[in-house]
C-alpha positions in Angstrom: 148.5 108.3 51.4 148.2 110.6 49.1 148.4 114.5 49.1 144.5 115.1 49.2 144.4 112.8 52.4 147.0 114.3 53.7 145.4 117.9 53.6 141.8 117.3 54.0 141.8 117.9 57.8 143.4 121.5 57.4 140.2 123.1 57.0 139.2 122.0 60.3 142.3 122.9 62.0 142.4 126.3 60.3 139.0 127.0 61.4 139.7 126.2 65.2 142.9 128.8 64.9 140.5 131.4 63.2 137.9 130.8 65.7 140.6 131.4 68.7 141.9 134.6 67.0 138.4 136.3 66.4 137.1 135.3 69.7 140.3 137.1 71.3 139.9 139.9 69.1 136.2 140.2 70.0 136.8 139.7 73.7 139.3 142.7 73.5 136.7 144.7 71.6 134.3 144.3 74.2 136.4 144.9 77.3 138.9 147.3 75.6 138.9 150.7 77.9 138.3 152.8 74.8 135.6 150.8 73.0 132.6 152.4 71.8 129.2 151.0 71.2 130.3 150.0 67.4 133.5 148.3 68.5 131.6 146.5 71.4 129.0 145.3 68.9 131.6 144.3 66.5 133.4 142.2 69.4 130.3 140.6 70.3 129.9 139.5 66.4 133.4 138.3 66.5 133.1 136.2 69.6 130.2 134.6 68.0 132.0 134.0 64.7 135.0 132.6 66.5 132.6 130.2 68.6 130.8 129.2 65.4 134.4 128.5 63.6 135.4 126.2 66.6 132.1 124.2 66.1 132.1 124.2 62.4 135.9 122.7 62.6 134.8 120.1 64.9 131.7 119.1 62.9 133.7 119.1 59.8 136.5 116.8 61.4 134.1 114.6 62.9 132.0 114.2 59.3 135.3 113.6 57.5 134.1 116.1 55.0 133.2 119.9 54.9 130.1 120.4 56.9 127.7 122.9 55.3 130.1 124.3 52.6 127.8 126.9 51.7 127.4 128.3 55.0 130.9 127.6 55.3 131.8 130.1 52.6 129.3 132.7 53.9 131.0 132.7 57.4 134.3 133.0 55.9 133.2 135.9 53.9 131.3 137.8 57.1 134.6 136.6 59.1 137.2 138.4 56.7 135.2 141.5 57.0 134.5 141.4 60.6 138.2 140.6 61.4 139.4 143.5 59.2 136.7 145.9 60.7 137.8 145.3 64.2 141.5 146.8 63.3 139.5 150.3 61.9 137.1 150.2 64.9 140.0 150.1 67.4 143.4 150.6 65.4 145.3 151.5 68.6 144.2 148.4 70.3 144.1 145.7 68.0 147.3 143.8 66.9 147.9 143.8 62.9 149.7 140.5 63.4 146.4 138.9 65.2 144.1 140.3 62.2 146.6 139.1 59.6 146.9 135.7 61.1 143.1 135.4 61.5 142.5 136.5 58.0 144.9 134.1 56.6 143.4 130.9 58.2 139.8 132.4 57.4 141.1 132.3 53.9 142.0 128.6 54.0 138.7 128.1 55.3 136.8 129.6 52.8 139.0 128.5 49.8 138.4 125.0 50.9 134.7 125.4 51.0 134.5 127.2 47.6 136.6 124.5 45.9 134.5 121.7 47.6 131.4 123.4 46.1 132.8 123.9 42.7 134.0 120.2 42.6 130.5 119.1 44.0 128.9 120.8 41.2 131.2 119.6 38.6 130.9 116.0 39.7 127.5 115.7 41.2 128.8 113.0 43.4 127.0 112.5 46.5 129.1 113.8 49.7 130.7 111.1 51.5 133.3 111.3 54.1 136.9 110.5 52.5 139.8 109.4 54.7 141.6 111.9 56.7 145.1 111.7 57.6 146.3 111.7 61.2 149.7 112.9 60.1 148.1 115.5 58.1 146.2 116.6 61.1 149.3 116.8 63.5 151.0 119.1 60.6 148.1 121.4 60.4 147.7 121.7 64.2 151.3 122.3 64.5 151.2 125.0 61.8 148.1 126.5 63.3 149.5 126.5 66.7 152.6 128.3 65.2 150.6 131.0 63.8 148.0 131.4 66.5 150.3 131.4 69.4 151.9 134.5 68.5 148.6 136.2 67.3 147.2 135.7 70.6 149.9 137.1 72.5 150.1 140.0 70.3 146.3 140.5 71.0 146.9 140.6 74.5 149.6 142.9 74.0 147.8 145.5 72.2 144.9 145.4 74.5 147.4 146.1 77.6 149.4 148.8 75.8 148.9 152.4 77.7 148.3 155.6 75.9 152.1 156.2 76.5 153.2 153.2 74.8 154.3 151.2 77.9 152.7 147.8 79.1 152.0 147.5 83.0 154.1 145.3 84.7 152.6 143.2 87.5 155.1 142.7 90.5 154.7 140.3 93.0 157.1 141.5 95.4 155.6 142.1 99.0 
């Protein structure tokens, strides 16, 4: 196993992580108590981009190569803008940690697509599936889990934050 085989599955795992974060940020923008029409529209777009990212990651892993790299690059650029925009649309209710984690994972996807397109243009070789490493996929999944889990928690915390800076506590005492 060489380094290329080891990291070949990382874009799909990064797409899944970014997709989860975008969907969470989008859902928060849709249901946020102080969300306006612009924030809700942006939220719907982010949920759509998040779902598309999850599907693209699965297609890429299934094919053994980057699926539709031009569309992936365009999607990554749109996702970068939308993810950053939600921070400006709802600054008090969006986690900076979640936005940073999402953007970091989106950059991995976009950079992978850009490198793939550049190599395809240079080599003019037919796109064929190349081997991926199961160990590489496990490492990528672990790294993404370490990045995404706190980002999703921070997203929920930011949404629950009250105007006085407290978070509601649910008590199960009867």
